[in-house]
C-alpha positions in Angstrom: 130.4 74.5 104.8 133.0 72.8 107.0 135.3 71.7 104.2 135.7 75.3 103.1 137.0 76.3 106.5 139.7 73.6 106.5 143.3 74.3 105.4 144.2 73.2 101.9 146.4 70.4 103.4 143.4 68.8 105.2 141.7 66.1 103.2 138.7 64.0 103.9 138.7 60.2 103.4 135.3 58.7 102.8 134.2 56.7 105.8 133.4 53.8 103.6 137.1 53.5 102.8 138.7 54.0 106.2 138.2 52.6 109.6 138.7 54.3 112.9 139.0 52.6 116.3 139.7 54.0 119.7 140.9 52.5 123.0 141.5 53.9 126.4 143.4 53.3 129.7 142.6 51.7 131.9 141.6 49.3 129.2 143.0 48.1 125.9 145.1 51.0 124.6 148.5 49.2 124.9 147.2 46.0 123.1 145.8 48.2 120.3 149.2 49.9 119.9 150.9 46.5 119.8 148.4 45.0 117.4 149.0 48.0 115.1 152.8 47.6 115.2 152.3 43.8 114.5 150.1 44.6 111.4 153.0 46.5 109.7 154.3 45.0 106.5 156.8 47.6 105.2 157.4 50.8 107.3 156.7 52.2 110.8 157.6 55.9 111.5 157.4 56.6 115.2 157.2 60.1 116.9 157.4 59.8 120.7 157.7 62.1 123.6 158.3 59.8 126.6 159.2 56.3 125.6 159.9 53.7 128.3 157.5 50.9 127.3 159.3 47.6 127.0 156.4 45.9 125.2 156.3 48.7 122.5 160.1 48.7 122.1 160.2 45.0 121.8 157.3 45.0 119.2 159.2 47.6 117.2 162.4 45.5 117.4 160.5 42.4 116.4 159.0 44.3 113.4 162.6 45.1 112.2 163.5 41.4 112.5 160.6 40.5 110.2 161.8 43.0 107.6 159.8 46.1 108.5 161.7 49.3 108.2 161.3 51.1 111.6 162.5 54.6 112.3 162.0 56.3 115.7 162.1 60.0 116.5 162.0 61.0 120.2 162.1 64.1 122.3 165.8 64.8 123.1 165.3 65.6 126.8 163.1 62.6 127.5 165.5 60.3 125.5 168.4 61.4 127.7 166.7 60.5 131.0 167.6 57.4 133.1 165.9 54.8 131.0 164.6 55.4 127.5 163.5 52.7 125.1 165.1 54.7 122.3 168.6 53.7 123.6 167.5 50.0 123.5 166.2 50.5 120.0 169.4 52.3 118.8 171.5 49.4 120.3 169.2 47.0 118.3 170.3 49.0 115.2 166.9 50.6 114.7 167.5 54.1 113.3 166.7 56.6 116.0 167.0 60.4 116.1 166.2 62.8 118.9 164.7 66.3 118.4 165.7 69.0 120.9 164.6 72.0 118.8 161.4 72.6 120.8 160.6 73.0 124.4 159.2 69.5 124.1 158.7 67.3 121.0 155.3 66.2 122.4 154.0 64.1 119.5 152.9 60.6 120.0 152.1 58.9 116.7 153.0 56.2 114.3 152.6 56.0 110.5 152.3 52.4 109.4 152.8 51.3 105.8 151.7 54.7 104.4 148.0 54.2 105.1 147.5 53.7 108.9 148.0 56.3 111.7 148.1 55.6 115.4 147.8 58.7 117.6 146.4 60.0 120.8 147.5 61.1 124.2 149.1 57.7 124.9 152.9 58.0 125.6 154.8 54.8 125.0 155.3 54.2 128.7 154.2 51.8 131.4 152.5 54.7 133.3 150.3 55.4 130.2 149.3 51.8 130.1 148.9 51.1 133.8 148.3 54.3 135.8 147.0 57.1 133.5 143.8 57.9 131.8 144.9 57.9 128.1 143.5 57.4 124.7 144.7 55.8 121.4 143.1 56.3 118.0 144.0 54.1 115.0 142.8 55.2 111.5 143.4 52.5 108.9 143.2 52.8 105.1 143.6 56.5 105.2 146.5 57.4 102.9 145.7 61.1 102.7 145.8 61.4 106.5 148.9 59.2 106.7 150.6 61.4 104.2 150.0 64.5 106.4 151.5 62.7 109.5 154.3 61.3 107.3 155.2 64.8 106.2 155.3 66.1 109.8 157.3 63.1 110.9 159.9 63.7 108.1 160.2 67.3 109.0 160.9 66.5 112.7 163.3 63.6 111.6 165.2 66.0 109.4 165.7 68.4 112.3 166.8 65.5 114.6 170.2 64.2 115.7 171.2 60.6 115.3 171.3 58.5 118.4 174.2 56.1 117.8 174.3 52.7 119.4 176.2 52.4 122.7 177.7 49.0 121.8 
């Protein structure tokens, strides 16, 4: 049976309890990411590789302004390039850490409110939204899956280095 082959940490959520939606680029991937951010009520944990998207950064900043606790973890090398939205977010007093422990911190996911996961190939960049063929997957009402992503995010966060505001 398939379940017996899965690692102990893998858990199934009954399909009747969760919902899964996908979007692609070209198409509606960016709007689905933005809608997912806007749906947050308490927390958003972001793991990003390349992060230059002004709409995503602005939506995260706006989430903090409405009381959502937002935390961003990004690849250290990418965050240090010419423009990175993580610098904007740090300057907006959103807690940001960079992780340079790996060749690349290539994750692209968000954990929202402890029960929703947004993931896929979609980097939070304008190229991902406008020029690339990318995918976004959002799984809602899946606390067991969200807990797995949350644990990985916290591990990477704990390895990270704080990005302090420039002003």
